[in-house]
N, C-alpha and C positions, 0 to 999 in steps of 0.2 A: 507676730503674724503678718504676712504680707497682704496688702489690700488689693492686689491686682487679680484679675480673673484670668484663668488659664484656658486658652482656646484648644479645641480638639479637632474640629471639622466645621466647614461651612454647612449651614443647615440644609438638609436634603428636603425638608418639608416646605419652608417658605422661601428659600433661596435669597434671604435678605439679612441674615445675621449669623453670628458665630455660636456654635454649641460650646458652652463653657462648663468647666467643672465648678460646682458651687456646693455650699454646705447648707442644709436645712437648719435654721437657727434653733428650733425646738428640740431636735434630736441629734444634731451633729452629723447626720447621715450625708454622705457625698452622693450627689446626683449630677447629671448633665442636663443643662437647660439652654435653649436657644435664647439669645439676647433680644430677639425681636418677637417671635411668635409664641414663646414660652413653651414650646414642645419640650417634653422631658423624657429622659432615659435613666434607668437605674443601673444599667449595665452598658459599659462602653462598646461591647461587641454588638449590641443591638443598634447603636447609632451607626456603626460601620456597615450594618446590613440594612439601614434605612427603616428600621422597625421602631415606631413611635409609641410611647406610653402616655397615659393621661396625666396632665399637669396636676400636681397635688395642691396647688394654691396656698402653700405654706410660705412664710417669709424666708428668704434665702440671703446668704452673704457670700463673699469671696471665700473660697476654700483655702485652708492653710497648706502650704507646700508639704510640710511634714506628713500631714494626713494623706495627701495624694500619693506620696512615696510609699507610706505604710500599706496602702490599699493596692499598690502596684499599678496605679493609673498614670504614673508619670510617663510611661511609654506612649500614651495617647496624646500628650501635650505637644503642640506645634509652636514654633517661634512666631 
């Protein structure tokens, strides 16, 4: 597993951090979370439309690249 965070977009909510693909530790679910304001999205198309969801307050970790590819979210990752 790689320990880096995969960026998708500059946060449209706080304009201070990257929206990154992360994994919820307890469930393994992939979500997108701002590195600064902790705004969260469960669907990448919502972040692209600036629609925010409530932060679930669950511990998160860097997502595994394999899981990102399997969910077809690799197309949202930017360099």
